[in-house]
N, C-alpha and C positions, 0 to 999 in steps of 0.2 A: 222034506226032511233035514235036521241042521246038521253039516258036515262034526268031526273028533272034537275037535276048536269054539264047539257052538258060535264060529262067523256070523254064518244064516240071520242069526236069530238080534246081531249088533243092534244093523242097521236100525230093526225094527222098533229096538228098547231106547236107542239110545235118541229117535224118533221122538217116540212117545215121556219119555223120559223133560223133550226138552219144551214139549205142546206144557203135562205138568207142570212145571217148575212154572213157566209163562200162568200159568189162571192159575197157584199157589199166590203170584205177584198180585194180583190184580184189587188193587184197594175202590171197586165198586163192583156189588155184586146186582148189580140187574143182569136184563138178560141180553147175552151178547150177538150180534149181527157175524155173519161171512159172510162175503161174500162170493159166492161158486159161479161159474161162470160154462163148468161143466170141463173144463182142460184139466190134463195132471193135475197140476202144483194145486190148485183150488180144491177138489178133489181129494185130495192125497190131506187137506189141510180139515174138508170137515168129516173125512173116514175121520184120520186123527183128531179132530176135538170128539166125537162122538165118541169115543171112548173116556175121554179124561171128564166132562164136563157132564151135564145132566142135561135129560134133553128138553126138561121143559125151560132147561137157562140158555137155548140156541136156536136162532131162528137164519134160514138160508135166506139170503136173498140172488135173484136172477135179471143181470139187467138185460131189454131182448131190446139192443141198442137197430132191429128192423132194420140190417143194413143186406142181410141174408136170405136167399127164401127158405130155408132154415133154421136159422136163429127161432124162430115159434118152435118150432121142435125138438133144438137142442132143450133150452127151458123148463118144455114138456118133461124132456127124459132126466132135466135136476130133481123138480119135483119128486122124480117117481122114487127115484136114490133115498130121495130127500123124504117119504113115506115110510119105505123098507130099514130105515134110519127111528122110524119114528121122532124126525128136525120136522116143523115148522116150517114153511117155504112161505116164499112170495116175488112173484117175476113181477121184475120194473121196467116198463112200458117206455123206449125212449121215441114221444110220438111228434116232437117236431123237426121242423123243413129241416133238413140235413146240407151244410153249407160244402159247395163246389172244391173247391179245394182247405186243407187243414183238416179231413175230417178223422183224422186222429187225438186228431189236439180236442176237437169238436165236443167227437167221441168220447173222451175220455172230460170229459168240463162235466158234457152230458148224469151221466157213471154216479161220479160225485153227489150232484145233484140233487138225483134221483134217493141217490145212499141217505143223503143227510135226510131229506123230504121221509124216508122211512123210518133213519133212527127216531129221530124225533118224536114220529105219529106211534112208534111202538116203545116207547122211551128206554132205549137201548146206552144200556155204558159206554160200549165202545162196536167199531164194525172192524172185524176181519180181514187184509187181507192177503192172497198168498204169494208176497213177489221174492223171489230165492238169489241170492245170490251169482247166479244167471242177469237175472234182472239188472241188479244189482252192476254186473262187469259191465253192460251196456248200454247202462245209462252214464255211471264212469267214464264209455270210451267215449259218448258219442259228446258228453261237456268237451273234455279233455281236448279234444277237437276244437273247439267254438271260443277257447277257454287260452289267457295271455298269461298266465300264472300259473305257480304248481300248487295254489294252496284258498283258490279264488273258489269264493260260499259255493260255490255250486258240484264240485268237486268234494265235497262230504259228500256227495250221492243221495241214495232215498231214504230218508229219514224211515227211523223204527217204527215212528210213532209223530203225524200231522191234526190236527184241530185244523175244518174244513167249518166254513162259513159261522165260526163260534160256538160252535153248534155240535160237533161231532167228532170223535176223534178216531181217526183210520190207525188201529197196531198193524204191526207187520212181522206178528214172529216167527219164521221163517227163513229171517235175510239172510243168519249167514249160514243158509243148509240150500243146496245143491238143487236141481231139477233132479239126475242121477236118484240122488238119493230119494226124492216126496217118492219115483216116483217104482225105486226099491220096496216099502213100505206098502205101496197100494197093489205089484205085485202077489208084495209076500201074507198077504187079505183076500190074493183071490182076485186083486180087480184090477183086468188087465184093457177092459173100452170104456175108453174115454174122448170124449170133443177134440178133434181135431181142429182148429178154427186156421181155415186159407189165408187170411189174411198174415200169420206166422208164418208163408212164403211167402208172402206176396213182394216183390226184387221193388215196389214201386214207395215202401217205406222206407226210410234209413235206419229201425230199430232191425226191420230186417237185413239189409244190407250189411249193419256190422257184425248181424249174433251171423252169419253166414264167414266171416273174416274173419273173428274171432274162434273161433270151431281150424281155425287153420293156423294163427299165431297163439303166442302165449297173454292169460287172460290180461288188462291191468286191476292191480289189485285193489280189489273190492274190501278187505281187510284190514291193516293198521293203517292206511293211506287218508279213503274216504274215513274213517276212525276218526283219527288224531286231526283233521280239518272239524266233524262237527265238533268233537270236547271242546278245540280249541275256538268255535264261535259261542260253545256254548259260557263257557268264561270267559270272553269279550262280553257276548249278551249281559253273564252280570252285571260284571264292568262297570259297560253301560250304561244300564238300569240306576245302578245309585249314581253315577254323574248325574244324569236326568232328575234324579230326586231331589237331587242337594241342589243343582242352581237353574232349573228348569218352575217359570210356570205361567200359569196363562191371566191376565187382566180384564177388570169386567166387559168391554172394547170385546173378548175374542182375540185378543195378539198375545202369541208367546212369543215367553221373554228364555232368552237360554246366557244367564252368564259367562263373559269371555273374555279372559280376564288376558292383557299382553307376553306376548313368546306364549303364551299357550298352543298347541300345533297337534297334540297326542293322536293315539289313535284311537280312544273310545270318545274323544271329541269331534272323530270326524263321522267320526261309526252316529255319533248320537245327533249329528247332522242333519243325515244324508235320510235315518230316521224319525223327525221329527219333521224334514222336508215333503219325506211318505205321506208322512201324517196329515200334515195340515193341506200337503197339493192337492191327493187323494188323483198323483197319477196313474198309470194303469203299471207301468213297467218303470224299474227303479233304474237312479241313475245313472247312465252309461259311462264309457271313458271318458269320451269328455267330459259328461258335465262330473264330473267325479273330479278330470286336473283342475275347469271351473273353479269345483268348490273348494278344491285345493289349494290355486292362487291367490280365491278371495280368502281363505282365514290365514295364509301366510302377508299376505299385502295389511291386513287389520291385525297381529302381528307387529310388522314391521313399522306401523304406521303413516303404507302408503293409503296416499289418499283416490280411494274403491271401495265408499261408501255403499253401497247395493247390487244387487245380480238380482238376474231374469233364471231359473231353475226349478224346474220339477212342480210347472206351474205354479212357483211361489216366487214371494219378496224377499228374500234374503238380509236386514240393510243393520251394518254396525250402528248401533245406538252408544256411543261412551264406552262403560265396561260390558255389554253388553251385547248382545245379538237377539232380533224381531226375524220372527216369523210367523208369513201368512198370506194367504192363498192372491195370485193375483187376479185382481175387476176385469176380466180377460175369458171370451169363448162359456158364459155358466152360461148352461140353456136353460129350456122354460121343461118342466116335466105334469105330463098330464096324466094322474091316473084315475083309472074309474070306479065304482062305486063297489070299496070291498078289495079292491087291490091294491097289492104290493111296487115300488120299484124303489129306484135306488138314483137319486138325485144329487148331482157333478162325482162320483166316487164317492163320497166324506158319509153322505146320510141314507138311513135308512127309510122310509116311510111304506104307511098304509093307510088307508085310507076307508072308514073306519065305516063312514055315509053309507049308507042302502038305495039315494035318491039322488046324487046330486055326486058329480065330478072335483077331483083336486088338482088344482095347479099351482103350480111349489115353482118359485124363480127368486134369482137374487135380489137379497135385502138389508134390511141394516146396514152400520157403519160400513160402509166403502163395499153395499151391496155382492157380500160375496157368503152372506145368514141367508137358511132358508128362508123364504118367505110363500106364506099359504092365501091360496082365495080364491071362491068359490061366485056364481053369482051374487052371493046376497052379502056376500062381503071377505073380510079377511083376518087374520089373526098370524101374531105372530108364534116363533117356533113355542112357548112356553104354557102356550092357551094349546095345546094338542088336543086334546082329555075332550075340552068343552067345546073347540071345533069340528070335535069328531075327529080324528087323522092320531097316529103315533108316528114323532119322531125318533130318532136317535142316531148318534154323531156313530158312525163307523174310524176304526181305526186303522187306516194305508191298508193295505195288503194283509198285517195281518190279520182282519178283519173276515178275509175269504179262506188259506191260505197262508198257515202258520206251521211248519215244520215243527217239535217238540223243545231245539236247544235256542231258540227265537224267544221262549215263551215268559223269560222272566223279564226281558227287554218292553214287549208288548203289554204286557203285566204294569208295569208304569207309565206306562201311556193311556192303556185303561185310566189308571188313577185322575189324572191330569187331566181327561177327556169328562172326567167325570159318572163314564160306567163302572158297574158290578165287576167283578174280572173273572177272566176267563176261563174253563174249566182245565183243574186241574189235569191232568194226564196221570188215566185211572193204570197206568204204566210207571208207580214210582221210583223205580229201579231205574228208569236209563238220566236219569236224571243226580243217578249219582254214583251209577256204576261208569267209569269209561269202557267209550264200544268195544274197541278193541278187546280187552277182558270176554267179552261174553262171549 
């Protein structure tokens, strides 16, 4: 029963108000997916959405990693809860071999991969996850421990929206709420039984150790610090996109050119060149501190007229040519890829290839000018990239890490790179308010 002031009703009403405003602001009205593990956070999101979204417009997705004996039973328990709420439910199983090290990272990657596949198959507008302010605090604490700068990109924290594999937007509408608020909502609805994952208390995992430490000391701010960095990254991405649009082109030999005037070494220019290196090199990681220092020294030498005409960075060669810099994939470590009939694969982390044939394998190797473009062959012949359909395969360029995981504040930059690559645009974020309103105000 509420007290005289009605405070016991205030938190649940605010929780539902936040979800209602979030749902009303979405521009894509296809069904929503919601990732539900059975823990209090995801269960609270499920029960809240059940009150603001039509049951026919909601699909609950539970990923069973198969890491514990009881995980299948937990997925069935979530399914029974969804049945009571009248919400469709699917269990997605991770059936690949699990690594001996980096288990949590591998499980996270598998989880998002399975969600992407389900989202595409079910025609979902987005998948919602129940990341909270507590998760944000823990993430910022871990990243601060590794960062040498107070405004490093990673200190933007967990983004409220991320595009995975250029196909699925993951939206996080609860980032501003604490776990206690979500549990308060559940208890007000008479729900007090949720799944407690043993890994959440296993000190072998860094996040568990950080969580325990944060209980006994002031939590790092997930408010203005991370929000201001995210807003700054969005504004920088817009400026860099404008610079690339004006100053970059790809020639007929697939060589990328960037106009670089003497004396110009602005932040926008450096970030643009880093993005171009990421795209053209297809490296698995961004430039580290040493790589960034090497790039800055190269750009300074170009501006000062010093004799340093070429560097190797991020699997690319960056060369000075008069008033331009060119960027091209290095001619080294270019592996062959063999795809069985019907299989998909990534070649050199720069192209996604699908073998459309039913009866023969497809081999992808380096070819073209410089040996860095994909060349396709079977036992009976060889095709170029332009003859993909006739050759029984499909080949699509990738735009660096943007094609794998794209935080919403990098979207303007990713869009201009997609145009340079002659690709269709990345899907727009169905939560458009994120692109217009400073996150600190949300």
